[in-house]
PyMOL Python script that loads the backbone (N, CA, C, O; Angstrom):
from pymol import cmd

cmd.read_pdbstr("""\
ATOM      1  N   MET A   1      14.609   2.446  -8.929  1.00  0.00           N
ATOM      2  CA  MET A   1      14.113   3.987  -8.551  1.00  0.00           C
ATOM      3  C   MET A   1      14.269   4.066  -6.906  1.00  0.00           C
ATOM      4  O   MET A   1      14.244   3.303  -5.941  1.00  0.00           O
ATOM      5  N   LYS A   2      14.440   5.412  -7.182  1.00  0.00           N
ATOM      6  CA  LYS A   2      14.389   5.542  -5.244  1.00  0.00           C
ATOM      7  C   LYS A   2      12.791   5.216  -4.923  1.00  0.00           C
ATOM      8  O   LYS A   2      11.760   5.187  -5.594  1.00  0.00           O
ATOM      9  N   GLN A   3      13.189   4.960  -3.358  1.00  0.00           N
ATOM     10  CA  GLN A   3      11.892   5.039  -2.340  1.00  0.00           C
ATOM     11  C   GLN A   3      12.400   6.669  -2.033  1.00  0.00           C
ATOM     12  O   GLN A   3      13.422   7.084  -1.487  1.00  0.00           O
ATOM     13  N   ILE A   4      11.105   7.469  -2.690  1.00  0.00           N
ATOM     14  CA  ILE A   4      11.104   9.195  -2.060  1.00  0.00           C
ATOM     15  C   ILE A   4      10.394   9.114  -0.422  1.00  0.00           C
ATOM     16  O   ILE A   4      10.754  10.023   0.326  1.00  0.00           O
ATOM     17  N   ILE A   5       9.483   8.148   0.117  1.00  0.00           N
ATOM     18  CA  ILE A   5       8.893   8.477   1.269  1.00  0.00           C
ATOM     19  C   ILE A   5       9.328   7.148   1.832  1.00  0.00           C
ATOM     20  O   ILE A   5       9.203   6.026   1.340  1.00  0.00           O
ATOM     21  N   LYS A   6      10.057   7.658   3.379  1.00  0.00           N
ATOM     22  CA  LYS A   6      11.047   6.029   4.030  1.00  0.00           C
ATOM     23  C   LYS A   6       9.899   6.288   5.209  1.00  0.00           C
ATOM     24  O   LYS A   6       9.585   5.135   5.504  1.00  0.00           O
ATOM     25  N   THR A   7       9.376   6.873   5.757  1.00  0.00           N
ATOM     26  CA  THR A   7       8.658   6.412   6.998  1.00  0.00           C
ATOM     27  C   THR A   7       7.241   7.546   7.172  1.00  0.00           C
ATOM     28  O   THR A   7       7.438   8.585   6.543  1.00  0.00           O
ATOM     29  N   PRO A   8       6.082   7.508   7.799  1.00  0.00           N
ATOM     30  CA  PRO A   8       5.445   8.512   8.635  1.00  0.00           C
ATOM     31  C   PRO A   8       6.029   8.906   9.881  1.00  0.00           C
ATOM     32  O   PRO A   8       6.441   7.976  10.575  1.00  0.00           O
ATOM     33  N   LEU A   9       6.214  10.530  10.503  1.00  0.00           N
ATOM     34  CA  LEU A   9       6.642  10.326  11.406  1.00  0.00           C
ATOM     35  C   LEU A   9       5.358  10.640  12.032  1.00  0.00           C
ATOM     36  O   LEU A   9       4.594  11.507  11.607  1.00  0.00           O
ATOM     37  N   ILE A  10       5.047   9.557  13.542  1.00  0.00           N
ATOM     38  CA  ILE A  10       4.040   9.870  14.182  1.00  0.00           C
ATOM     39  C   ILE A  10       4.468  10.560  15.578  1.00  0.00           C
ATOM     40  O   ILE A  10       5.094   9.842  16.358  1.00  0.00           O
ATOM     41  N   THR A  11       4.267  11.507  15.852  1.00  0.00           N
ATOM     42  CA  THR A  11       4.876  12.186  17.237  1.00  0.00           C
ATOM     43  C   THR A  11       3.449  12.795  17.861  1.00  0.00           C
ATOM     44  O   THR A  11       2.378  12.522  17.319  1.00  0.00           O
ATOM     45  N   GLU A  12       3.532  13.672  19.089  1.00  0.00           N
ATOM     46  CA  GLU A  12       2.601  14.045  19.542  1.00  0.00           C
ATOM     47  C   GLU A  12       2.204  15.397  18.611  1.00  0.00           C
ATOM     48  O   GLU A  12       1.081  15.723  18.228  1.00  0.00           O
ATOM     49  N   LYS A  13       3.774  16.226  18.321  1.00  0.00           N
ATOM     50  CA  LYS A  13       3.442  17.388  18.105  1.00  0.00           C
ATOM     51  C   LYS A  13       2.400  17.250  16.736  1.00  0.00           C
ATOM     52  O   LYS A  13       1.250  17.663  16.585  1.00  0.00           O
ATOM     53  N   ASN A  14       3.531  16.299  15.579  1.00  0.00           N
ATOM     54  CA  ASN A  14       3.280  15.770  14.609  1.00  0.00           C
ATOM     55  C   ASN A  14       1.292  15.339  14.449  1.00  0.00           C
ATOM     56  O   ASN A  14       0.589  15.753  13.527  1.00  0.00           O
ATOM     57  N   THR A  15       0.862  14.556  15.467  1.00  0.00           N
ATOM     58  CA  THR A  15      -0.636  14.545  15.887  1.00  0.00           C
ATOM     59  C   THR A  15      -1.416  15.970  15.828  1.00  0.00           C
ATOM     60  O   THR A  15      -2.452  16.325  15.266  1.00  0.00           O
ATOM     61  N   ALA A  16      -0.509  16.601  16.615  1.00  0.00           N
ATOM     62  CA  ALA A  16      -1.515  17.931  16.351  1.00  0.00           C
ATOM     63  C   ALA A  16      -1.677  19.064  14.879  1.00  0.00           C
ATOM     64  O   ALA A  16      -2.622  19.725  14.450  1.00  0.00           O
ATOM     65  N   LEU A  17       0.009  18.835  14.340  1.00  0.00           N
ATOM     66  CA  LEU A  17      -1.037  19.064  12.971  1.00  0.00           C
ATOM     67  C   LEU A  17      -1.627  18.540  12.168  1.00  0.00           C
ATOM     68  O   LEU A  17      -2.340  19.193  11.406  1.00  0.00           O
ATOM     69  N   SER A  18      -1.496  16.892  12.061  1.00  0.00           N
ATOM     70  CA  SER A  18      -2.744  16.438  11.272  1.00  0.00           C
ATOM     71  C   SER A  18      -4.048  17.155  11.659  1.00  0.00           C
ATOM     72  O   SER A  18      -4.847  17.379  10.750  1.00  0.00           O
ATOM     73  N   GLU A  19      -4.253  17.417  12.516  1.00  0.00           N
ATOM     74  CA  GLU A  19      -5.497  17.615  12.604  1.00  0.00           C
ATOM     75  C   GLU A  19      -5.967  18.955  11.697  1.00  0.00           C
ATOM     76  O   GLU A  19      -7.168  19.061  11.445  1.00  0.00           O
ATOM     77  N   THR A  20      -5.040  19.967  11.210  1.00  0.00           N
ATOM     78  CA  THR A  20      -5.018  20.933  10.716  1.00  0.00           C
ATOM     79  C   THR A  20      -4.347  20.610   9.343  1.00  0.00           C
ATOM     80  O   THR A  20      -3.659  21.365   8.655  1.00  0.00           O
ATOM     81  N   GLY A  21      -4.651  19.509   9.139  1.00  0.00           N
ATOM     82  CA  GLY A  21      -4.013  18.716   7.567  1.00  0.00           C
ATOM     83  C   GLY A  21      -3.050  18.765   6.890  1.00  0.00           C
ATOM     84  O   GLY A  21      -2.863  18.625   5.681  1.00  0.00           O
ATOM     85  N   VAL A  22      -2.146  19.069   8.095  1.00  0.00           N
ATOM     86  CA  VAL A  22      -0.428  18.609   7.934  1.00  0.00           C
ATOM     87  C   VAL A  22       0.352  17.216   8.385  1.00  0.00           C
ATOM     88  O   VAL A  22       0.666  16.790   9.497  1.00  0.00           O
ATOM     89  N   TYR A  23       0.467  16.876   7.518  1.00  0.00           N
ATOM     90  CA  TYR A  23       1.099  15.629   7.768  1.00  0.00           C
ATOM     91  C   TYR A  23       2.413  15.506   7.742  1.00  0.00           C
ATOM     92  O   TYR A  23       2.895  16.546   7.296  1.00  0.00           O
ATOM     93  N   VAL A  24       3.471  14.483   8.094  1.00  0.00           N
ATOM     94  CA  VAL A  24       5.104  14.973   8.047  1.00  0.00           C
ATOM     95  C   VAL A  24       5.281  13.593   8.371  1.00  0.00           C
ATOM     96  O   VAL A  24       5.185  12.830   9.332  1.00  0.00           O
ATOM     97  N   PHE A  25       5.687  13.599   6.731  1.00  0.00           N
ATOM     98  CA  PHE A  25       6.861  12.487   6.282  1.00  0.00           C
ATOM     99  C   PHE A  25       8.550  12.348   6.582  1.00  0.00           C
ATOM    100  O   PHE A  25       9.093  13.421   6.848  1.00  0.00           O
ATOM    101  N   GLU A  26       9.378  11.204   6.567  1.00  0.00           N
ATOM    102  CA  GLU A  26      11.099  10.949   6.549  1.00  0.00           C
ATOM    103  C   GLU A  26      10.548  10.494   5.048  1.00  0.00           C
ATOM    104  O   GLU A  26       9.795   9.589   4.688  1.00  0.00           O
ATOM    105  N   VAL A  27      11.465  11.823   4.140  1.00  0.00           N
ATOM    106  CA  VAL A  27      11.851  11.436   2.995  1.00  0.00           C
ATOM    107  C   VAL A  27      13.264  11.256   2.556  1.00  0.00           C
ATOM    108  O   VAL A  27      14.211  11.469   3.313  1.00  0.00           O
ATOM    109  N   ASP A  28      13.400  10.838   1.248  1.00  0.00           N
ATOM    110  CA  ASP A  28      14.877  10.521   0.715  1.00  0.00           C
ATOM    111  C   ASP A  28      15.802  12.131   0.869  1.00  0.00           C
ATOM    112  O   ASP A  28      15.346  13.196   1.284  1.00  0.00           O
ATOM    113  N   MET A  29      16.783  11.928   0.528  1.00  0.00           N
ATOM    114  CA  MET A  29      17.386  13.251   0.994  1.00  0.00           C
ATOM    115  C   MET A  29      17.647  13.617  -0.286  1.00  0.00           C
ATOM    116  O   MET A  29      17.316  14.801  -0.208  1.00  0.00           O
ATOM    117  N   THR A  30      17.977  13.472  -1.334  1.00  0.00           N
ATOM    118  CA  THR A  30      17.676  13.644  -2.968  1.00  0.00           C
ATOM    119  C   THR A  30      16.307  14.455  -3.071  1.00  0.00           C
ATOM    120  O   THR A  30      16.304  15.549  -3.635  1.00  0.00           O
ATOM    121  N   ALA A  31      15.231  13.956  -2.566  1.00  0.00           N
ATOM    122  CA  ALA A  31      13.881  14.208  -3.142  1.00  0.00           C
ATOM    123  C   ALA A  31      13.570  15.329  -3.420  1.00  0.00           C
ATOM    124  O   ALA A  31      14.270  16.164  -2.847  1.00  0.00           O
ATOM    125  N   SER A  32      12.714  15.776  -4.144  1.00  0.00           N
ATOM    126  CA  SER A  32      12.785  17.358  -4.418  1.00  0.00           C
ATOM    127  C   SER A  32      10.978  17.648  -4.036  1.00  0.00           C
ATOM    128  O   SER A  32      10.175  16.771  -3.716  1.00  0.00           O
ATOM    129  N   LYS A  33      10.763  18.770  -4.153  1.00  0.00           N
ATOM    130  CA  LYS A  33       9.250  19.243  -3.132  1.00  0.00           C
ATOM    131  C   LYS A  33       8.203  18.498  -4.370  1.00  0.00           C
ATOM    132  O   LYS A  33       7.274  17.757  -4.050  1.00  0.00           O
ATOM    133  N   PRO A  34       8.661  18.964  -6.337  1.00  0.00           N
ATOM    134  CA  PRO A  34       7.349  17.902  -7.227  1.00  0.00           C
ATOM    135  C   PRO A  34       7.384  16.657  -6.651  1.00  0.00           C
ATOM    136  O   PRO A  34       6.260  16.169  -6.527  1.00  0.00           O
ATOM    137  N   GLU A  35       8.468  15.841  -6.179  1.00  0.00           N
ATOM    138  CA  GLU A  35       8.753  14.780  -6.346  1.00  0.00           C
ATOM    139  C   GLU A  35       7.917  14.369  -4.964  1.00  0.00           C
ATOM    140  O   GLU A  35       6.805  13.841  -4.961  1.00  0.00           O
ATOM    141  N   ILE A  36       8.613  14.687  -3.925  1.00  0.00           N
ATOM    142  CA  ILE A  36       7.324  14.329  -3.021  1.00  0.00           C
ATOM    143  C   ILE A  36       5.846  14.466  -2.933  1.00  0.00           C
ATOM    144  O   ILE A  36       5.107  13.672  -2.353  1.00  0.00           O
ATOM    145  N   LYS A  37       5.490  15.519  -3.546  1.00  0.00           N
ATOM    146  CA  LYS A  37       4.097  15.537  -4.111  1.00  0.00           C
ATOM    147  C   LYS A  37       3.402  14.744  -4.786  1.00  0.00           C
ATOM    148  O   LYS A  37       2.238  14.406  -4.574  1.00  0.00           O
ATOM    149  N   LYS A  38       4.114  14.420  -5.636  1.00  0.00           N
ATOM    150  CA  LYS A  38       3.589  13.228  -6.660  1.00  0.00           C
ATOM    151  C   LYS A  38       4.168  12.117  -6.200  1.00  0.00           C
ATOM    152  O   LYS A  38       3.711  11.172  -6.842  1.00  0.00           O
ATOM    153  N   ALA A  39       4.785  11.832  -5.571  1.00  0.00           N
ATOM    154  CA  ALA A  39       4.337  10.820  -4.762  1.00  0.00           C
ATOM    155  C   ALA A  39       3.368  10.185  -3.703  1.00  0.00           C
ATOM    156  O   ALA A  39       2.944   9.031  -3.626  1.00  0.00           O
ATOM    157  N   VAL A  40       3.089  11.547  -2.717  1.00  0.00           N
ATOM    158  CA  VAL A  40       1.814  11.233  -1.961  1.00  0.00           C
ATOM    159  C   VAL A  40       0.623  11.674  -2.355  1.00  0.00           C
ATOM    160  O   VAL A  40      -0.208  11.679  -1.447  1.00  0.00           O
ATOM    161  N   GLU A  41       0.251  12.042  -3.382  1.00  0.00           N
ATOM    162  CA  GLU A  41      -0.643  11.823  -4.408  1.00  0.00           C
ATOM    163  C   GLU A  41      -0.750  10.836  -5.213  1.00  0.00           C
ATOM    164  O   GLU A  41      -1.934  10.502  -5.241  1.00  0.00           O
ATOM    165  N   THR A  42       0.036  10.034  -6.051  1.00  0.00           N
ATOM    166  CA  THR A  42      -0.264   8.941  -6.042  1.00  0.00           C
ATOM    167  C   THR A  42       0.127   7.857  -4.759  1.00  0.00           C
ATOM    168  O   THR A  42       0.007   6.785  -5.353  1.00  0.00           O
ATOM    169  N   GLY A  43       0.373   7.641  -3.886  1.00  0.00           N
ATOM    170  CA  GLY A  43       0.634   6.612  -2.804  1.00  0.00           C
ATOM    171  C   GLY A  43      -0.433   6.818  -1.670  1.00  0.00           C
ATOM    172  O   GLY A  43      -0.643   5.973  -0.800  1.00  0.00           O
ATOM    173  N   PHE A  44      -1.156   8.149  -1.771  1.00  0.00           N
ATOM    174  CA  PHE A  44      -2.324   7.565  -0.734  1.00  0.00           C
ATOM    175  C   PHE A  44      -3.776   8.545  -1.784  1.00  0.00           C
ATOM    176  O   PHE A  44      -4.909   8.578  -1.303  1.00  0.00           O
ATOM    177  N   SER A  45      -3.562   9.040  -2.763  1.00  0.00           N
ATOM    178  CA  SER A  45      -4.983   9.093  -3.659  1.00  0.00           C
ATOM    179  C   SER A  45      -5.324  10.264  -2.765  1.00  0.00           C
ATOM    180  O   SER A  45      -6.430  10.234  -2.226  1.00  0.00           O
ATOM    181  N   VAL A  46      -4.653  11.127  -2.572  1.00  0.00           N
ATOM    182  CA  VAL A  46      -5.263  12.571  -2.417  1.00  0.00           C
ATOM    183  C   VAL A  46      -4.770  13.594  -2.836  1.00  0.00           C
ATOM    184  O   VAL A  46      -3.622  13.419  -3.246  1.00  0.00           O
ATOM    185  N   LYS A  47      -5.248  14.901  -2.938  1.00  0.00           N
ATOM    186  CA  LYS A  47      -4.618  16.005  -3.416  1.00  0.00           C
ATOM    187  C   LYS A  47      -3.777  16.820  -2.138  1.00  0.00           C
ATOM    188  O   LYS A  47      -4.336  17.209  -1.112  1.00  0.00           O
ATOM    189  N   VAL A  48      -2.463  16.969  -2.407  1.00  0.00           N
ATOM    190  CA  VAL A  48      -1.754  17.935  -2.032  1.00  0.00           C
ATOM    191  C   VAL A  48      -1.541  19.263  -2.339  1.00  0.00           C
ATOM    192  O   VAL A  48      -1.068  19.615  -3.420  1.00  0.00           O
ATOM    193  N   GLN A  49      -1.874  20.057  -1.417  1.00  0.00           N
ATOM    194  CA  GLN A  49      -1.989  21.454  -1.594  1.00  0.00           C
ATOM    195  C   GLN A  49      -0.198  21.731  -1.404  1.00  0.00           C
ATOM    196  O   GLN A  49       0.179  22.196  -2.480  1.00  0.00           O
ATOM    197  N   GLY A  50       1.083  21.600  -0.363  1.00  0.00           N
ATOM    198  CA  GLY A  50       1.411  22.089  -0.335  1.00  0.00           C
ATOM    199  C   GLY A  50       2.568  21.423   0.205  1.00  0.00           C
ATOM    200  O   GLY A  50       2.415  20.685   1.178  1.00  0.00           O
ATOM    201  N   VAL A  51       3.829  21.609  -0.362  1.00  0.00           N
ATOM    202  CA  VAL A  51       5.008  20.673   0.448  1.00  0.00           C
ATOM    203  C   VAL A  51       6.072  21.888   1.125  1.00  0.00           C
ATOM    204  O   VAL A  51       6.597  22.731   0.398  1.00  0.00           O
ATOM    205  N   ARG A  52       6.307  21.837   2.659  1.00  0.00           N
ATOM    206  CA  ARG A  52       7.675  22.126   3.473  1.00  0.00           C
ATOM    207  C   ARG A  52       8.626  21.301   3.466  1.00  0.00           C
ATOM    208  O   ARG A  52       8.453  20.083   3.510  1.00  0.00           O
ATOM    209  N   THR A  53       9.739  21.865   3.411  1.00  0.00           N
ATOM    210  CA  THR A  53      10.874  20.699   3.882  1.00  0.00           C
ATOM    211  C   THR A  53      12.134  20.980   4.727  1.00  0.00           C
ATOM    212  O   THR A  53      12.588  22.069   5.078  1.00  0.00           O
ATOM    213  N   VAL A  54      12.510  19.945   4.926  1.00  0.00           N
ATOM    214  CA  VAL A  54      13.484  20.704   6.491  1.00  0.00           C
ATOM    215  C   VAL A  54      14.337  19.353   6.490  1.00  0.00           C
ATOM    216  O   VAL A  54      13.887  18.218   6.330  1.00  0.00           O
ATOM    217  N   ILE A  55      15.802  19.757   6.725  1.00  0.00           N
ATOM    218  CA  ILE A  55      16.993  18.781   6.689  1.00  0.00           C
ATOM    219  C   ILE A  55      17.073  19.221   7.972  1.00  0.00           C
ATOM    220  O   ILE A  55      17.007  20.375   8.394  1.00  0.00           O
ATOM    221  N   CYS A  56      17.257  17.947   8.694  1.00  0.00           N
ATOM    222  CA  CYS A  56      17.760  17.903  10.387  1.00  0.00           C
ATOM    223  C   CYS A  56      19.348  17.344  10.122  1.00  0.00           C
ATOM    224  O   CYS A  56      19.817  16.401   9.485  1.00  0.00           O
ATOM    225  N   ARG A  57      19.829  18.260  10.821  1.00  0.00           N
ATOM    226  CA  ARG A  57      21.847  18.012  10.561  1.00  0.00           C
ATOM    227  C   ARG A  57      22.312  16.970  11.396  1.00  0.00           C
ATOM    228  O   ARG A  57      21.717  16.381  12.298  1.00  0.00           O
ATOM    229  N   ASN A  58      23.512  16.822  10.946  1.00  0.00           N
ATOM    230  CA  ASN A  58      24.096  15.979  11.965  1.00  0.00           C
ATOM    231  C   ASN A  58      24.300  16.519  13.118  1.00  0.00           C
ATOM    232  O   ASN A  58      24.335  17.716  13.402  1.00  0.00           O
ATOM    233  N   ASP A  59      24.425  15.666  13.740  1.00  0.00           N
ATOM    234  CA  ASP A  59      25.102  15.923  15.805  1.00  0.00           C
ATOM    235  C   ASP A  59      26.096  14.662  16.197  1.00  0.00           C
ATOM    236  O   ASP A  59      26.299  13.461  16.019  1.00  0.00           O
ATOM    237  N   LEU A  60      26.591  15.937  16.912  1.00  0.00           N
ATOM    238  CA  LEU A  60      27.040  14.964  18.308  1.00  0.00           C
ATOM    239  C   LEU A  60      26.757  14.464  19.459  1.00  0.00           C
ATOM    240  O   LEU A  60      26.086  15.193  20.189  1.00  0.00           O
ATOM    241  N   LYS A  61      27.152  13.118  19.989  1.00  0.00           N
ATOM    242  CA  LYS A  61      26.458  12.950  21.141  1.00  0.00           C
ATOM    243  C   LYS A  61      27.389  12.170  21.585  1.00  0.00           C
ATOM    244  O   LYS A  61      28.225  11.584  20.897  1.00  0.00           O
ATOM    245  N   TYR A  62      27.241  12.134  23.065  1.00  0.00           N
ATOM    246  CA  TYR A  62      28.313  12.066  24.133  1.00  0.00           C
ATOM    247  C   TYR A  62      27.776  10.386  24.521  1.00  0.00           C
ATOM    248  O   TYR A  62      26.866  10.254  25.339  1.00  0.00           O
ATOM    249  N   THR A  63      28.238   9.489  24.048  1.00  0.00           N
ATOM    250  CA  THR A  63      28.030   8.300  25.152  1.00  0.00           C
ATOM    251  C   THR A  63      29.025   7.486  25.509  1.00  0.00           C
ATOM    252  O   THR A  63      30.038   7.700  24.842  1.00  0.00           O
ATOM    253  N   LYS A  64      29.133   6.640  26.295  1.00  0.00           N
ATOM    254  CA  LYS A  64      29.994   5.609  27.163  1.00  0.00           C
ATOM    255  C   LYS A  64      30.990   5.198  26.253  1.00  0.00           C
ATOM    256  O   LYS A  64      32.060   4.974  26.817  1.00  0.00           O
ATOM    257  N   PHE A  65      30.996   4.993  24.810  1.00  0.00           N
ATOM    258  CA  PHE A  65      31.704   4.874  23.954  1.00  0.00           C
ATOM    259  C   PHE A  65      32.772   5.840  23.226  1.00  0.00           C
ATOM    260  O   PHE A  65      33.606   5.526  22.377  1.00  0.00           O
ATOM    261  N   GLY A  66      32.499   7.172  23.828  1.00  0.00           N
ATOM    262  CA  GLY A  66      33.056   8.217  23.717  1.00  0.00           C
ATOM    263  C   GLY A  66      31.678   8.970  22.743  1.00  0.00           C
ATOM    264  O   GLY A  66      30.478   8.906  23.014  1.00  0.00           O
ATOM    265  N   LEU A  67      32.432   9.773  21.391  1.00  0.00           N
ATOM    266  CA  LEU A  67      31.500  10.452  20.613  1.00  0.00           C
ATOM    267  C   LEU A  67      31.190   9.662  19.358  1.00  0.00           C
ATOM    268  O   LEU A  67      31.973   9.106  18.588  1.00  0.00           O
ATOM    269  N   SER A  68      29.687   9.751  19.326  1.00  0.00           N
ATOM    270  CA  SER A  68      29.299   8.827  18.322  1.00  0.00           C
ATOM    271  C   SER A  68      28.213   9.941  16.918  1.00  0.00           C
ATOM    272  O   SER A  68      27.531  10.805  17.468  1.00  0.00           O
ATOM    273  N   LYS A  69      28.142   9.922  16.035  1.00  0.00           N
ATOM    274  CA  LYS A  69      27.306  10.843  15.192  1.00  0.00           C
ATOM    275  C   LYS A  69      26.268  10.419  14.502  1.00  0.00           C
ATOM    276  O   LYS A  69      26.013   9.371  13.908  1.00  0.00           O
ATOM    277  N   ILE A  70      25.480  11.828  14.757  1.00  0.00           N
ATOM    278  CA  ILE A  70      23.644  11.067  14.490  1.00  0.00           C
ATOM    279  C   ILE A  70      23.687  11.497  13.380  1.00  0.00           C
ATOM    280  O   ILE A  70      24.168  12.566  13.005  1.00  0.00           O
ATOM    281  N   ARG A  71      22.927  10.278  12.476  1.00  0.00           N
ATOM    282  CA  ARG A  71      22.806  10.849  11.007  1.00  0.00           C
ATOM    283  C   ARG A  71      22.334  11.978  10.385  1.00  0.00           C
ATOM    284  O   ARG A  71      22.092  12.776  11.290  1.00  0.00           O
ATOM    285  N   LYS A  72      22.081  12.455   9.356  1.00  0.00           N
ATOM    286  CA  LYS A  72      21.195  13.555   8.752  1.00  0.00           C
ATOM    287  C   LYS A  72      20.017  13.057   7.964  1.00  0.00           C
ATOM    288  O   LYS A  72      19.993  11.920   7.494  1.00  0.00           O
ATOM    289  N   TRP A  73      19.460  13.551   7.885  1.00  0.00           N
ATOM    290  CA  TRP A  73      17.684  13.252   7.129  1.00  0.00           C
ATOM    291  C   TRP A  73      16.980  14.186   6.972  1.00  0.00           C
ATOM    292  O   TRP A  73      17.394  15.270   7.382  1.00  0.00           O
ATOM    293  N   LYS A  74      15.943  14.128   6.461  1.00  0.00           N
ATOM    294  CA  LYS A  74      15.485  15.013   5.462  1.00  0.00           C
ATOM    295  C   LYS A  74      13.680  14.644   5.659  1.00  0.00           C
ATOM    296  O   LYS A  74      13.147  13.618   5.235  1.00  0.00           O
ATOM    297  N   LYS A  75      12.845  15.966   6.534  1.00  0.00           N
ATOM    298  CA  LYS A  75      11.564  15.744   6.515  1.00  0.00           C
ATOM    299  C   LYS A  75      10.496  16.555   5.658  1.00  0.00           C
ATOM    300  O   LYS A  75      10.732  17.697   5.264  1.00  0.00           O
ATOM    301  N   ALA A  76       9.857  16.197   5.517  1.00  0.00           N
ATOM    302  CA  ALA A  76       8.301  16.736   4.775  1.00  0.00           C
ATOM    303  C   ALA A  76       7.505  17.141   5.484  1.00  0.00           C
ATOM    304  O   ALA A  76       7.333  16.448   6.487  1.00  0.00           O
ATOM    305  N   PHE A  77       6.860  18.086   5.389  1.00  0.00           N
ATOM    306  CA  PHE A  77       5.751  18.479   6.140  1.00  0.00           C
ATOM    307  C   PHE A  77       4.651  18.665   5.060  1.00  0.00           C
ATOM    308  O   PHE A  77       4.717  19.794   4.575  1.00  0.00           O
ATOM    309  N   VAL A  78       3.535  17.803   4.471  1.00  0.00           N
ATOM    310  CA  VAL A  78       3.014  17.789   3.325  1.00  0.00           C
ATOM    311  C   VAL A  78       1.328  18.301   3.631  1.00  0.00           C
ATOM    312  O   VAL A  78       0.500  17.446   3.947  1.00  0.00           O
ATOM    313  N   LYS A  79       0.964  19.662   3.509  1.00  0.00           N
ATOM    314  CA  LYS A  79      -0.610  20.210   3.473  1.00  0.00           C
ATOM    315  C   LYS A  79      -1.270  19.797   2.479  1.00  0.00           C
ATOM    316  O   LYS A  79      -1.054  20.345   1.398  1.00  0.00           O
ATOM    317  N   LEU A  80      -2.392  18.572   2.573  1.00  0.00           N
ATOM    318  CA  LEU A  80      -3.368  18.114   2.181  1.00  0.00           C
ATOM    319  C   LEU A  80      -4.428  19.041   2.022  1.00  0.00           C
ATOM    320  O   LEU A  80      -4.491  19.724   3.044  1.00  0.00           O
ATOM    321  N   ALA A  81      -5.677  19.518   0.819  1.00  0.00           N
ATOM    322  CA  ALA A  81      -6.399  20.002   0.178  1.00  0.00           C
ATOM    323  C   ALA A  81      -7.620  19.953   1.788  1.00  0.00           C
ATOM    324  O   ALA A  81      -7.495  19.253   2.793  1.00  0.00           O
ATOM    325  N   ASP A  82      -8.653  20.923   1.475  1.00  0.00           N
ATOM    326  CA  ASP A  82      -9.374  21.272   2.442  1.00  0.00           C
ATOM    327  C   ASP A  82     -10.242  19.872   2.112  1.00  0.00           C
ATOM    328  O   ASP A  82     -10.755  19.547   1.042  1.00  0.00           O
ATOM    329  N   GLY A  83     -10.233  19.070   3.541  1.00  0.00           N
ATOM    330  CA  GLY A  83     -11.204  17.803   2.942  1.00  0.00           C
ATOM    331  C   GLY A  83     -10.567  16.724   2.703  1.00  0.00           C
ATOM    332  O   GLY A  83     -11.239  15.723   2.459  1.00  0.00           O
ATOM    333  N   GLN A  84      -9.201  16.636   2.707  1.00  0.00           N
ATOM    334  CA  GLN A  84      -8.174  15.554   2.521  1.00  0.00           C
ATOM    335  C   GLN A  84      -8.094  15.177   4.009  1.00  0.00           C
ATOM    336  O   GLN A  84      -8.044  16.142   4.771  1.00  0.00           O
ATOM    337  N   LYS A  85      -8.066  13.506   4.767  1.00  0.00           N
ATOM    338  CA  LYS A  85      -7.140  13.346   4.859  1.00  0.00           C
ATOM    339  C   LYS A  85      -6.745  11.651   4.910  1.00  0.00           C
ATOM    340  O   LYS A  85      -7.462  10.757   4.460  1.00  0.00           O
ATOM    341  N   LEU A  86      -5.565  11.493   5.504  1.00  0.00           N
ATOM    342  CA  LEU A  86      -4.874  10.164   5.645  1.00  0.00           C
ATOM    343  C   LEU A  86      -5.003   8.987   6.688  1.00  0.00           C
ATOM    344  O   LEU A  86      -4.601   8.886   7.847  1.00  0.00           O
ATOM    345  N   SER A  87      -5.715   8.123   5.857  1.00  0.00           N
ATOM    346  CA  SER A  87      -6.129   7.063   7.595  1.00  0.00           C
ATOM    347  C   SER A  87      -4.835   6.656   8.018  1.00  0.00           C
ATOM    348  O   SER A  87      -4.823   6.589   9.247  1.00  0.00           O
ATOM    349  N   LEU A  88      -3.923   6.406   7.597  1.00  0.00           N
ATOM    350  CA  LEU A  88      -2.675   5.995   8.229  1.00  0.00           C
ATOM    351  C   LEU A  88      -2.064   6.669   9.856  1.00  0.00           C
ATOM    352  O   LEU A  88      -1.445   6.136  10.777  1.00  0.00           O
ATOM    353  N   PHE A  89      -2.735   8.464   9.578  1.00  0.00           N
ATOM    354  CA  PHE A  89      -2.259   8.805  10.638  1.00  0.00           C
ATOM    355  C   PHE A  89      -3.775   9.042  11.849  1.00  0.00           C
ATOM    356  O   PHE A  89      -3.581   9.823  12.780  1.00  0.00           O
ATOM    357  N   GLU A  90      -5.054   8.412  11.760  1.00  0.00           N
ATOM    358  CA  GLU A  90      -5.769   8.183  12.360  1.00  0.00           C
ATOM    359  C   GLU A  90      -5.444   7.259  13.293  1.00  0.00           C
ATOM    360  O   GLU A  90      -4.529   6.462  13.088  1.00  0.00           O
ATOM    361  N   GLY A  91      -6.093   7.265  14.315  1.00  0.00           N
ATOM    362  CA  GLY A  91      -6.034   6.474  15.821  1.00  0.00           C
ATOM    363  C   GLY A  91      -5.738   4.865  15.126  1.00  0.00           C
ATOM    364  O   GLY A  91      -5.811   4.507  13.950  1.00  0.00           O
ATOM    365  N   ALA A  92      -5.352   4.021  16.474  1.00  0.00           N
ATOM    366  CA  ALA A  92      -5.222   3.021  16.607  1.00  0.00           C
ATOM    367  C   ALA A  92      -5.763   2.376  17.706  1.00  0.00           C
ATOM    368  O   ALA A  92      -5.597   1.165  17.854  1.00  0.00           O
TER     369      ALA A  92
END
""", "prot")
cmd.dss("prot")
cmd.show_as("cartoon", "prot")
cmd.util.cbc("prot")
cmd.orient("prot")
């Protein structure tokens, strides 16, 4: 069985989004929106209102060793129902 949610993405922009009930995760490239919704609902015991996904494309980067390829990955914006929160994203 594949692991659908790889890691939460905690950045300054994503922290601002979490105040509105939207949380951002790095997910498996082959995961669909219903699979992501089910994984978040069962993993965190919350009610998901909607899921949006974005595929971050490969990029070429110049380094001192020449060109290197940056990997391709997928992130999901998960909107929770009103009144729901994830303690994972709350301050530490």
